[in-house]
C-alpha positions in Angstrom: 67.5 162.1 115.1 65.5 163.8 112.3 62.6 162.1 110.6 63.4 160.1 107.5 61.7 161.8 104.6 61.6 161.3 100.8 60.3 164.6 99.6 61.2 165.1 96.0 62.2 161.5 95.6 60.6 159.0 93.2 60.3 155.3 94.2 59.4 152.2 92.2 58.0 149.3 94.2 57.4 146.0 92.4 54.8 143.6 93.6 53.1 146.5 95.5 49.5 145.5 95.0 49.4 143.7 98.3 51.3 142.3 101.3 54.9 143.6 101.8 55.0 145.7 98.6 51.8 147.5 99.4 53.1 148.3 102.9 56.4 149.6 101.6 54.7 151.7 98.9 52.3 153.3 101.4 55.0 154.1 103.9 57.3 155.6 101.3 54.4 157.8 100.1 53.5 158.8 103.7 57.1 160.1 104.0 56.8 162.2 100.8 57.9 159.9 98.0 56.2 159.8 94.7 55.5 156.1 94.0 55.2 153.9 90.9 53.0 151.0 92.2 53.9 148.0 90.1 51.8 144.8 90.3 50.9 142.2 87.7 47.9 141.2 89.8 48.6 137.5 89.4 47.9 134.6 91.7 50.6 133.5 94.1 51.9 131.0 91.5 52.2 133.8 89.0 49.2 132.9 86.8 46.6 135.3 85.7 46.8 139.1 86.1 45.1 142.4 86.2 45.6 146.0 87.2 43.0 146.2 90.0 45.5 145.6 92.8 47.9 148.3 91.7 45.1 150.8 91.1 43.7 150.2 94.6 47.1 151.0 96.2 47.4 154.1 94.1 44.0 155.2 95.3 45.1 154.6 98.9 48.2 156.8 98.4 46.2 159.6 96.8 43.7 159.4 99.7 46.7 160.1 102.0 47.5 163.2 99.9 50.4 161.5 98.1 51.3 161.1 94.4 51.3 157.7 92.7 50.8 156.0 89.4 50.0 152.3 88.6 51.9 150.0 86.4 50.8 146.4 85.6 54.0 145.1 83.9 55.5 141.8 84.7 59.0 142.1 86.0 60.0 139.3 83.6 59.0 141.4 80.5 61.8 143.6 79.2 59.4 145.9 77.4 57.1 146.1 80.4 60.0 147.0 82.8 61.2 149.6 80.3 57.7 151.1 80.2 57.6 151.1 84.1 60.7 153.2 84.3 59.7 155.4 81.4 56.4 156.2 83.2 58.4 157.3 86.2 60.7 159.5 84.2 57.9 161.0 82.0 55.8 161.8 85.1 58.4 163.0 87.6 61.8 163.2 85.8 63.8 160.8 87.9 64.0 157.5 89.8 65.7 157.5 93.2 64.5 154.3 94.8 63.8 150.8 93.6 62.3 148.2 95.9 62.3 144.9 94.1 59.7 142.9 95.9 57.7 141.0 93.2 57.7 137.3 93.6 55.8 134.0 93.2 55.8 130.5 94.7 55.8 127.1 93.0 56.5 124.9 96.0 57.2 121.2 95.6 59.9 118.8 96.7 62.7 118.7 94.2 62.0 115.2 93.1 58.5 116.2 92.1 59.3 119.6 90.7 59.2 120.2 87.0 62.1 122.3 85.7 59.6 124.7 84.3 58.5 125.5 87.8 62.1 126.0 88.7 62.7 128.3 85.8 59.7 130.5 86.3 60.5 131.2 89.9 64.1 132.1 89.1 62.8 134.3 86.2 60.5 136.3 88.5 62.7 136.7 91.6 66.2 136.8 90.3 65.9 137.8 86.7 62.9 140.1 87.4 64.9 142.0 90.0 68.0 142.2 87.7 65.9 143.5 84.9 64.4 146.2 87.0 67.8 147.2 88.4 69.3 147.3 85.0 66.5 149.6 83.8 67.2 152.2 86.6 71.0 151.7 87.0 72.2 154.2 84.5 69.6 156.7 85.6 70.8 156.5 89.2 74.4 156.6 88.2 73.9 159.7 86.1 72.1 161.5 88.9 74.7 160.3 91.4 72.0 159.0 93.7 70.1 155.7 94.0 68.8 153.4 96.7 68.0 149.8 95.7 66.5 147.1 97.9 66.2 143.5 96.7 64.2 140.9 98.6 65.8 137.6 99.7 64.3 135.1 102.1 65.3 132.8 105.0 65.0 130.0 102.4 67.6 131.7 100.3 70.0 132.1 103.3 69.3 128.8 105.1 67.1 126.6 103.0 63.7 125.1 103.4 62.1 121.8 102.3 60.1 122.0 99.1 61.6 125.4 98.0 64.7 124.6 96.0 63.6 126.9 93.2 62.7 129.7 95.5 65.8 129.3 97.6 68.1 129.3 94.6 66.5 132.5 93.3 66.6 134.2 96.7 70.2 133.2 97.3 71.1 134.6 93.8 69.8 138.0 94.9 72.3 138.1 97.7 75.1 137.4 95.2 73.7 140.1 92.9 73.6 142.6 95.7 77.2 141.8 96.8 78.6 142.8 93.4 76.3 145.8 92.7 77.1 147.4 96.1 80.7 147.6 94.9 79.8 148.9 91.4 77.4 151.5 92.8 79.7 153.1 95.4 81.3 155.6 93.0 78.0 157.1 92.1 76.3 157.0 95.5 74.1 154.1 94.5 73.5 151.9 97.6 72.2 148.4 97.2 70.9 146.3 100.1 68.9 143.2 100.8 65.8 142.7 103.0 65.1 139.3 104.3 61.5 139.4 105.6 59.3 137.1 107.5 55.7 138.3 107.2 52.1 137.4 106.9 51.3 137.6 103.2 49.5 135.5 100.5 52.7 133.4 100.3 52.7 132.5 104.0 49.0 132.5 105.0 48.6 128.8 104.3 51.5 127.7 106.4 51.1 129.9 109.5 48.6 129.9 112.4 46.3 132.9 112.9 48.3 133.9 115.9 51.6 133.8 114.0 50.1 135.8 111.2 48.8 138.5 113.6 52.4 138.9 114.9 54.0 139.0 111.5 52.3 141.9 109.8 54.1 143.4 106.7 54.0 146.7 108.6 56.5 145.2 111.0 59.0 144.7 108.2 58.6 148.0 106.3 60.5 150.3 108.7 63.7 148.3 107.8 63.0 148.8 104.1 62.4 152.5 104.6 65.7 152.9 106.3 67.5 151.0 103.5 65.9 153.5 101.1 67.0 156.5 103.0 69.8 159.1 102.5 71.9 157.5 105.3 71.3 153.9 104.2 74.3 151.5 104.4 75.2 149.5 101.4 75.7 145.7 101.2 73.5 144.9 104.2 71.4 141.8 104.5 68.7 143.0 106.9 66.5 140.3 108.4 63.1 141.5 109.6 60.0 140.0 111.1 57.6 140.8 113.9 59.5 144.0 114.7 62.7 142.1 115.2 65.7 143.3 113.1 69.1 141.7 112.7 72.0 141.6 110.2 72.9 138.4 108.4 76.5 138.0 107.3 78.6 135.4 105.3 81.5 134.3 107.4 84.5 132.3 106.3 86.8 130.4 108.7 90.5 131.1 108.8 91.1 127.5 107.6 94.4 125.8 107.4 97.2 125.5 104.8 97.6 121.8 103.9 100.5 122.2 101.5 100.8 121.2 97.8 102.7 118.0 98.0 100.7 114.9 99.0 97.5 116.9 99.1 94.7 114.4 99.3 91.0 114.1 100.3 92.2 112.1 103.3 94.3 115.0 104.4 91.3 117.3 104.2 89.3 114.8 106.3 92.0 114.5 108.9 92.2 118.3 109.3 88.4 119.0 109.1 88.4 120.3 112.7 91.0 123.0 111.8 89.2 123.8 108.4 86.0 124.5 110.3 87.3 126.1 113.4 85.5 129.4 114.1 88.6 131.0 115.6 89.6 134.0 113.4 86.6 133.7 111.1 85.8 136.9 109.1 83.1 138.5 106.9 85.1 139.7 103.9 84.3 143.1 102.3 84.7 141.6 98.8 86.0 138.5 97.0 89.6 139.7 97.1 89.6 139.2 100.9 89.3 135.5 100.5 92.0 135.3 97.8 94.2 137.5 100.0 93.8 135.1 102.9 94.8 132.1 100.8 98.0 133.7 99.6 98.7 135.1 103.1 98.6 131.5 104.5 100.8 130.2 101.7 103.3 133.0 102.1 103.5 132.5 105.9 105.6 129.4 105.3 104.2 127.6 108.2 104.6 123.8 108.3 101.7 122.4 106.4 99.2 120.4 108.5 99.9 116.7 108.6 97.4 114.0 107.8 
């Protein structure tokens, strides 16, 4: 297999001043990409800001012989996101890759969480990613090439105590990807999701030194690089941590037709075992698959389950 290269390609990596984003930006640059290093330079909770972090990564890329420019825009700021994309186009004339990595934490149990802390996390992770994608979408469609990677989390897929805001935002990114992968197919714009577990500023306070040593960002980045490549899939949820890679999928059981007459909550309860049986479960390619299953079961004319 030939090496994955990005010569002549232009990448934007958000939240690239440290942690995962820095690792992604450096590896894309090592493989020939020209990189816009975006980072607001804020604290983990999103407060403060400065351009030092982005500038340092740009210097690292230049020391490797690569090309990079820094951008200090917040992904929540429409004008700032537009400027970020304009910088890429003015400097190199195209945008081929977007890695939407920027994020913050405002962890608290839901009972103690202010709605403002919920809103700001959703704004950064979900809306920030959507704004960046929207800013490059038509550019990629017009050039009939684009690779987009959004960043979810195990919390978004499976939940975690004290992270209702973060989980909601990260789950929303999976839903965003599921629709955009379909809309981008015609123009060779492939959209995927990375679900990383890594030692970063966001995790250093909850992991032991041994865990942190085994979960370096560099052990996630190869998966991101593949999702940015010419031969990338589309619609994948790639989980990555410690050098372990796997694919997460949403499955739906075959379920059971309970009929229309006399349909009650008690009938659902009585047939719960059949509703939840894993026999015949599927991962549907799009929403129409589920609708098709419902009408297939109704049209089959089988005797509705009793209960």
